[in-house]
Backbone bond lengths (Angstrom), bond angles and torsions (degrees), N, CA, C in turn:
res aa  C-N    CA-C-N  psi(-1)  N-CA   C-N-CA  omega(-1)  CA-C   N-CA-C  phi
1 M - - - 1.448 - - 1.522 108.92 -
2 K 1.319 116.31 134.17 1.457 119.21 -178.78 1.527 110.97 -80.73
3 E 1.297 115.00 149.25 1.460 120.58 175.88 1.519 106.91 -87.63
4 N 1.325 118.45 138.91 1.458 120.11 -179.92 1.522 111.29 -119.82
5 K 1.308 115.84 -177.53 1.457 121.93 -174.98 1.526 113.27 -67.07
6 R 1.327 118.80 -16.16 1.450 121.47 -177.87 1.532 111.87 -93.55
7 K 1.302 117.91 10.59 1.465 123.70 176.48 1.518 113.20 69.36
8 F 1.344 118.36 29.41 1.462 119.01 172.55 1.513 106.15 -73.11
9 I 1.300 116.44 111.00 1.456 122.41 178.56 1.515 104.89 -119.22
10 N 1.308 116.24 124.39 1.451 120.61 -174.28 1.524 108.95 60.85
11 F 1.311 118.16 -114.05 1.453 121.95 -173.03 1.521 114.11 -117.56
12 V 1.323 118.09 3.50 1.455 120.44 -179.19 1.523 110.87 -127.00
13 N 1.314 114.60 151.85 1.454 122.21 177.16 1.522 107.12 -109.30
14 I 1.315 115.96 90.92 1.462 121.06 -174.88 1.527 112.10 -62.87
15 G 1.321 116.64 -22.45 1.463 120.51 176.41 1.515 113.38 -66.46
16 E 1.335 117.64 -14.00 1.461 121.68 179.14 1.529 112.91 -100.06
17 A 1.323 117.94 5.04 1.467 120.18 176.36 1.521 108.85 -63.36
18 R 1.325 116.54 131.42 1.458 121.25 -177.94 1.520 112.83 -102.20
19 L 1.338 116.47 -17.14 1.460 120.59 -176.05 1.524 109.83 -133.43
20 P 1.331 117.72 150.64 1.471 120.22 -179.90 1.535 113.01 -56.46
21 E 1.333 117.70 -42.12 1.470 120.45 179.39 1.525 110.85 -63.29
22 Q 1.316 116.77 -41.09 1.465 121.47 178.80 1.531 110.00 -62.66
23 K 1.317 117.29 -43.21 1.461 121.23 179.00 1.529 110.73 -62.99
24 S 1.320 116.69 -41.19 1.455 121.06 179.17 1.534 110.98 -62.23
25 V 1.326 116.74 -43.77 1.461 120.37 177.98 1.532 110.01 -63.87
26 M 1.318 117.11 -40.93 1.466 120.36 179.33 1.533 111.46 -64.42
27 E 1.301 116.77 -37.45 1.475 119.89 176.34 1.523 110.47 -60.80
28 Q 1.343 116.27 -40.00 1.466 119.87 177.87 1.534 110.65 -67.23
29 I 1.313 117.45 -39.23 1.471 121.73 178.20 1.523 109.84 -60.54
30 I 1.325 116.46 -43.02 1.467 120.47 178.39 1.525 110.26 -62.36
31 K 1.325 116.96 -44.09 1.474 120.46 177.76 1.519 110.92 -60.81
32 D 1.340 116.42 -40.46 1.461 121.30 -177.94 1.530 111.85 -74.65
33 G 1.337 117.29 -23.82 1.460 121.73 177.54 1.520 114.81 66.43
34 V 1.346 116.90 35.42 1.461 120.95 -178.94 1.522 110.83 -127.94
35 C 1.319 115.69 162.43 1.461 120.17 173.94 1.529 108.39 -81.28
36 P 1.327 117.88 122.65 1.463 119.64 -176.27 1.520 113.98 -71.60
37 F 1.326 118.54 -16.38 1.457 121.29 -178.00 1.521 113.66 -99.14
38 C 1.315 118.11 -5.81 1.463 119.12 174.95 1.534 108.03 -69.50
39 P 1.332 117.20 142.97 1.472 120.64 -172.74 1.522 115.31 -51.28
40 E 1.322 116.89 -37.56 1.468 119.11 -177.51 1.530 112.78 -71.40
41 N 1.319 117.91 -13.94 1.471 121.79 -177.97 1.522 113.92 -114.86
42 L 1.305 117.25 -15.65 1.463 121.70 -168.51 1.530 113.44 -54.64
43 R 1.295 119.13 -50.72 1.470 121.45 -175.70 1.522 112.99 -66.08
44 R 1.314 116.73 -20.40 1.459 120.26 178.51 1.526 111.63 -69.88
45 Y 1.332 116.10 -31.23 1.466 120.05 -174.30 1.529 113.83 -116.42
46 H 1.311 117.34 -30.42 1.470 121.74 -177.40 1.522 108.30 -102.27
47 K 1.331 116.86 111.67 1.455 121.44 -171.12 1.529 114.43 -93.90
48 E 1.329 117.94 -6.97 1.459 120.12 177.56 1.527 109.33 -76.99
49 P 1.333 117.72 140.14 1.466 119.69 -179.78 1.533 112.20 -70.58
50 T 1.310 115.25 154.96 1.464 120.97 173.61 1.517 107.86 -74.75
51 L 1.332 116.02 128.11 1.460 121.06 -179.36 1.525 111.64 -90.82
52 R 1.329 115.74 -37.66 1.462 123.17 178.79 1.514 107.48 -148.74
53 E 1.320 114.86 152.52 1.453 119.00 178.13 1.514 109.10 -142.51
54 G 1.319 115.32 137.04 1.454 121.58 176.48 1.511 110.02 -118.33
55 K 1.298 115.99 -164.69 1.460 120.86 178.52 1.529 111.01 -69.12
56 Y 1.350 116.73 -36.28 1.466 121.35 -173.25 1.521 114.34 -107.82
57 W 1.315 118.30 -27.39 1.464 122.52 -170.49 1.518 111.18 -130.16
58 L 1.323 114.02 157.59 1.452 119.48 163.59 1.520 106.90 -125.85
59 L 1.315 115.12 148.03 1.459 121.96 -175.48 1.518 109.59 -117.25
60 S 1.327 115.08 135.08 1.455 122.41 -177.19 1.521 108.26 -147.90
61 K 1.313 116.35 163.88 1.458 118.73 167.67 1.527 106.78 -73.46
62 N 1.312 116.25 150.34 1.456 120.49 177.92 1.530 108.10 -72.00
63 Q 1.309 116.08 129.96 1.467 120.89 -179.00 1.528 111.85 -63.85
64 W 1.325 116.24 -33.43 1.458 121.27 178.65 1.525 108.12 -127.95
65 P 1.343 117.20 79.33 1.464 119.78 -176.52 1.523 112.11 -63.60
66 Y 1.320 114.02 152.50 1.463 119.62 176.42 1.523 109.12 -64.61
67 E 1.316 114.78 153.29 1.460 120.60 175.54 1.519 109.55 -62.03
68 H 1.316 115.55 149.39 1.458 124.01 173.85 1.524 113.40 68.46
69 T 1.339 116.10 33.40 1.463 120.28 175.68 1.521 110.04 -113.38
70 N 1.315 115.46 148.06 1.464 120.85 169.26 1.516 109.80 -90.67
71 A 1.322 116.04 -31.96 1.459 121.79 177.95 1.521 108.30 -146.84
72 H 1.335 115.75 141.33 1.464 120.84 177.43 1.526 107.16 -146.61
73 F 1.321 114.52 107.75 1.454 121.58 179.90 1.516 109.46 -106.48
74 I 1.320 115.71 155.14 1.452 121.48 177.47 1.526 108.43 -131.00
75 A 1.314 115.29 130.75 1.460 121.49 173.93 1.523 106.46 -107.08
76 I 1.311 116.69 125.82 1.461 122.05 -176.14 1.525 108.34 -112.52
77 H 1.326 115.35 124.94 1.464 119.66 177.70 1.526 108.29 -65.22
78 K 1.319 117.17 133.92 1.467 121.09 -173.15 1.522 113.09 -73.41
79 E 1.314 116.75 -24.98 1.467 120.60 176.51 1.519 107.69 -100.68
80 H 1.321 117.91 144.60 1.463 119.82 179.73 1.524 109.82 -73.08
81 I 1.330 114.50 104.56 1.464 121.09 169.06 1.518 106.49 -131.34
82 E 1.313 115.92 153.10 1.462 120.23 -176.25 1.529 112.84 -117.55
83 H 1.317 117.17 -10.00 1.465 120.38 -173.85 1.520 110.53 -131.02
84 I 1.298 116.24 140.49 1.464 121.65 -178.44 1.532 111.87 -63.66
85 K 1.318 117.72 -24.32 1.470 120.18 178.59 1.525 111.47 -65.38
86 D 1.319 117.68 -18.33 1.463 122.43 179.30 1.527 112.71 -93.19
87 L 1.324 116.55 3.63 1.458 121.72 -177.46 1.526 110.55 -85.07
88 A 1.313 116.65 127.10 1.463 121.69 176.61 1.528 109.56 -67.52
89 P 1.329 118.15 141.88 1.471 119.97 177.90 1.529 112.60 -53.77
90 E 1.334 116.54 -37.63 1.466 120.19 178.98 1.526 111.32 -63.58
91 A 1.325 116.52 -32.07 1.469 120.68 178.66 1.521 110.04 -68.48
92 G 1.324 116.51 -37.89 1.465 119.66 176.75 1.517 111.21 -62.89
93 A 1.329 116.32 -42.19 1.464 120.72 178.56 1.525 110.66 -64.11
94 E 1.326 116.57 -42.10 1.468 120.18 179.71 1.529 111.30 -63.67
95 L 1.318 116.75 -37.06 1.465 120.45 178.92 1.529 110.49 -60.25
96 V 1.315 116.78 -43.95 1.466 120.74 178.82 1.525 110.16 -62.58
97 V 1.313 117.49 -41.41 1.468 121.46 178.62 1.536 110.51 -60.98
98 L 1.324 117.12 -44.83 1.471 120.37 179.63 1.524 111.79 -63.84
99 F 1.325 117.00 -43.58 1.461 119.63 179.98 1.529 111.24 -69.05
100 A 1.328 117.77 -34.83 1.469 120.61 176.51 1.536 109.87 -64.38
101 W 1.328 116.80 -40.52 1.466 120.64 176.61 1.532 109.84 -59.76
102 A 1.339 117.13 -47.43 1.471 120.72 -179.29 1.525 110.80 -61.89
103 A 1.326 117.68 -40.35 1.465 120.74 179.60 1.532 111.06 -62.72
104 R 1.334 116.50 -39.39 1.471 120.17 177.36 1.532 110.80 -71.85
105 E 1.317 115.67 -49.66 1.472 121.52 -174.65 1.532 112.27 -62.17
106 Y 1.316 117.26 -36.13 1.459 122.09 -175.85 1.525 112.59 -107.07
107 N 1.320 116.60 13.76 1.476 122.65 176.19 1.523 112.15 49.90
108 I 1.313 116.37 53.25 1.466 121.26 179.83 1.532 108.20 -88.77
109 P 1.339 117.27 111.16 1.463 119.71 -176.76 1.526 113.86 -77.53
110 G 1.325 117.15 -18.99 1.466 120.70 -179.86 1.512 109.79 -176.87
111 G 1.308 115.40 159.82 1.457 119.37 -178.88 1.506 111.14 172.47
112 A 1.315 116.60 -147.03 1.460 121.31 -177.17 1.522 109.50 -147.56
113 V 1.334 114.27 154.41 1.457 122.82 172.71 1.518 105.83 -119.31
114 A 1.324 116.66 134.54 1.463 120.21 -178.49 1.521 110.40 -142.00
115 I 1.336 114.82 141.71 1.462 121.80 176.96 1.521 107.43 -137.75
116 R 1.327 117.15 126.63 1.459 121.64 169.50 1.520 106.57 -100.31
117 F 1.332 117.04 151.59 1.464 118.43 178.75 1.515 110.41 -151.68
118 G 1.321 115.23 159.81 1.454 121.39 179.17 1.523 112.01 82.15
119 E 1.319 113.85 -177.82 1.460 119.85 -179.83 1.513 110.60 -68.28
120 S 1.315 116.88 153.43 1.460 120.74 -172.84 1.518 113.34 -60.63
121 E 1.310 118.49 -31.70 1.458 118.12 -179.01 1.525 112.49 -75.63
122 H 1.324 117.65 -4.02 1.462 121.29 179.51 1.522 111.53 -117.54
123 G 1.315 117.81 43.04 1.453 121.55 174.09 1.509 114.72 103.92
124 N 1.298 117.74 -10.45 1.449 120.73 -179.20 1.524 110.97 -87.21
125 Y 1.317 117.75 8.43 1.452 121.94 176.38 1.523 108.55 -54.65
126 G 1.276 116.74 131.22 1.456 121.95 -178.50 1.505 112.15 106.91
127 S 1.322 116.72 -20.40 1.456 120.39 -179.22 1.515 110.35 -79.13
128 S 1.317 115.81 138.36 1.454 119.80 -179.74 1.530 112.61 -94.49
129 V 1.348 117.64 -20.27 1.460 121.48 -178.22 1.521 109.77 -131.30
130 L 1.322 116.16 130.25 1.463 122.05 -179.82 1.537 108.73 -91.03
131 H 1.317 114.63 70.89 1.462 124.36 176.10 1.519 102.74 -155.82
132 L 1.319 118.02 127.95 1.459 120.72 -172.92 1.528 111.17 -56.09
133 H 1.318 114.99 125.26 1.456 122.55 175.48 1.524 107.91 -149.59
134 A 1.314 116.00 159.62 1.463 121.71 -176.33 1.519 109.70 -129.78
135 H 1.320 115.07 151.88 1.461 121.79 -178.37 1.525 110.44 -114.36
136 L 1.317 116.29 138.76 1.460 123.78 167.60 1.517 104.83 -116.98
137 I 1.323 115.89 118.07 1.464 120.36 -171.25 1.521 110.24 -126.55
138 Q 1.326 115.42 129.65 1.456 121.51 172.25 1.524 107.53 -109.67
139 P 1.326 117.45 121.06 1.466 118.80 -179.26 1.523 112.05 -73.58
140 D 1.312 115.08 153.76 1.462 122.23 171.61 1.522 106.03 -90.72
141 L 1.308 116.83 97.18 1.461 121.29 -176.16 1.521 112.71 -76.24
142 E 1.321 116.05 -7.12 1.469 119.42 -178.69 1.523 112.07 -110.66
143 N 1.344 118.22 17.05 1.462 117.69 179.27 1.523 108.48 -65.77
144 P 1.321 116.67 138.61 1.466 121.43 -171.13 1.525 115.14 -57.47
145 Q 1.318 117.46 -31.93 1.463 120.38 -178.36 1.528 112.30 -86.97
146 G 1.322 117.69 -7.50 1.458 120.45 -178.27 1.519 112.42 67.54
147 E 1.331 116.99 24.28 1.467 121.27 -176.88 1.521 112.02 -71.31
148 K 1.321 115.09 145.40 1.453 121.77 175.94 1.524 109.53 -90.62
149 I 1.323 115.43 158.17 1.461 120.86 174.02 1.516 107.67 -79.76
150 K 1.310 116.19 135.24 1.459 120.76 -179.78 1.528 109.30 -106.41
151 F 1.338 116.28 118.22 1.460 122.55 177.30 1.519 106.17 -118.98
152 K 1.327 115.59 104.04 1.465 120.69 -175.59 1.521 111.15 -72.05
153 I 1.327 113.97 139.65 1.458 119.92 170.42 1.523 107.85 -154.11
154 G 1.311 114.62 128.79 1.461 121.60 176.27 1.505 114.67 71.47
155 Q 1.292 114.94 137.02 1.462 122.59 173.42 1.521 106.31 -157.21
156 P 1.304 116.83 134.66 1.475 117.97 179.66 1.530 111.35 -57.13
157 I 1.309 115.12 143.50 1.458 120.79 177.16 1.524 108.36 -77.83
158 A 1.307 115.92 131.25 1.474 120.85 179.27 1.530 108.60 -63.21
159 K 1.308 115.22 132.79 1.465 121.61 176.94 1.520 108.66 -88.78
160 N 1.325 116.40 134.85 1.471 120.41 179.47 1.493 111.62 -80.16
């Protein structure tokens, strides 16, 4: 895998770490040279329990939720794929079922679903792990500062 300007080394983009603990875990992932979301490695790095599991996805709370959220879930594709074009239609349907379950189970009245895919220079900017995963996010509409949730996607490539 080639290294790019966004510091994607191996399977993580350490430049997108938002918290010191997250950065420390990413440094260990880089040393280990493995994908942290592949099933054989997941429990080593992701400490949140699996809430639901299907044929294609597992659903968990996000270990490092975005600021200003009431709920932040992550669905991780069980097979290592990096691009949505490689996603089976049945996997897309299962993802919706898992997120619908979470919305019912956790009484989420509204929110957003987001998926980044591909290499970081092609719209995956903001992603910390290069393994297809999806977010279900419920904003905290009562945060005192009225701050919005920031979900990065896309950034122009610097021209040399």
